[in-house]
N, C-alpha and C positions, 0 to 999 in steps of 0.2 A: 900480290897481296902482302908484302914487307912493307913495315912503319920507314916513312921516309923521316919522319919528324914528330914533334908534338908538343902543343902549346897548353900549359895549365894553368885554364882562368883563378883561380885559388890566391886569390891577396891574403889583405888582414881577414877578409870578414870569409864567413864558408859562402861558396858560388855552390847553386846547384847545377845540373846537368843544360846541356843545352837546350832551348825552349822552343825557338825554330829555326827551318833551313837554313845554311850559309847560304850566302851569295859571293863570288871573287867576281873583283873587277882590277885593272891594272895594278896586278902583284898583290892586292890585298885580298882578305879573306876577313870578311865581315859577319860575324853569329853574334847571337842573344843567347844569353844568360839570366838566372833570376838569383838572388840575394837571401839570406836568413830573413827578409825584413819582408821577402816580395816584392825589391823594385825590380826593374829590369836594367836589364845591364849589356849594349854596345859593344861586341869587341872589334878592332878594326885589328886584322894582327898579318905584318908583312910576311909573304910567303918566302921573300929570299932568309932575311934574319931570323924569322919565328919569334920574333917578340912582339908583343903589342904597338901599335902606332900610337893608339889612343882609343880612350874607352868613352861612353858616354852612359849616364846613367838616367833613367825616366823614372815617375815616381811611383809605378804599379809594373807588374810581370806584361810580358810583352810575348803573342803566340804567332804573331804575322811575321813574315819572313821577309827582310828587309828587301829591297830593290834599289837597284843605282841605274844613274846615266845623269852623260852630261855634269859629274861631278855632283852630284845631290844623290845621296840616300836618304831611299822613305821608308816609313814602316808604320803599323799601326798598334795601337795600345788598347790593355783592357781601361785606360782610364779614359777611353772614346776622343781620341786624340790620335792625330797621323800628324806623326814627324815627321820633317824634311831639314837633315841635317849638311854642313860641307863632308863630302865623302875624303877630301885631303885634310881637315883639322878635326873635326869633329865638334865645328860649331855650330849653335842651332838657328838653323835660318828661317823657318816656319813652323806654326804649326797650326793645323785646321779640325776643329770640334767637329763630330758628329754626335750626336742623341742615343746612341747606346756604343757598345764594345766593336773591339775592330778584331776579326779574328785569319779574315783574308789578307793574302798577301796583294800589293798592289802591281799591275801594271804599268809600263811606260812605252809609250809612243811620241818620238817627235818630241813637242814639249808638254806633251799632256802626260797625269798621272790619273789612271782610273784606280777606282779602289771601292769596294762593299763593305758595308758595317752591318749588325742584327737590327740597326733602324730601319732597314728594310731599301736600304738607300745604293744606285751606284752613285758614287762620285765622280767629275773630273775636276780634276784642277790643275793649276799651274805649278812648271816643276819648278822652276824658280822662283816663284813669290808666294807662293801656297793660296791664290786667289780662288774663289769655286768658280768653274766655265759654267757647270750645267749639273743637275741631279735629277736621275729617275727613279721613281717611287717603285717598287718591286710587290710583290704580294707576299713576300720573306724576307729575314735574313739573308746576305748578299756573300754568294763564294767570293772567291779569289777570281778577276775578270781573263778572261783572254782577248788580244787582238789583233786582228787581220784584218787588210782592205778598208781601216776606216769603220769596222763594222766591230765594235764590243761585244761580245758575247760573255756572261755569264749565269751562272745556275743559284737557286735559293732555295731554304732550307726546307721550302714545301717540294723540291723536286723538277721546278718549271723552268725551262730556259729561256732565256731572253737574248734576242738578237738586236741591240741597240745603236744606232745611226747618229 
């Protein structure tokens, strides 16, 4: 229960508390905050030096927890986009548009990113390029998916659970 270290994201602008769950990969903690203008800020903080490696600012707040695999960090945003950035540098690799906001966290299995949107779709996109592989239309907004044995499990805002292969 003792504090080991602390990173304060406040710089020149007023920063609000984290807006999504953090994720840790390769000695880096990735987490979201928002600023006074409601822009989303993704922070990459080194767990050894306790300093920012980089930050990435998106046009709107983000409530989707980031996911990372194979050097690519992905998250959804209130601007209806799924973002893919290079985990090492924070360089934007691709974006994938949806028809509504994305609250849910993405699941990554192999080279595929699975995520849901309030637009009632479960999407599968290529991790490296962001190109759509397929989409599944559900009955309501789609939650964060889980993947096991080639099956994607996802809930909806209506309370339904889907298993999609």
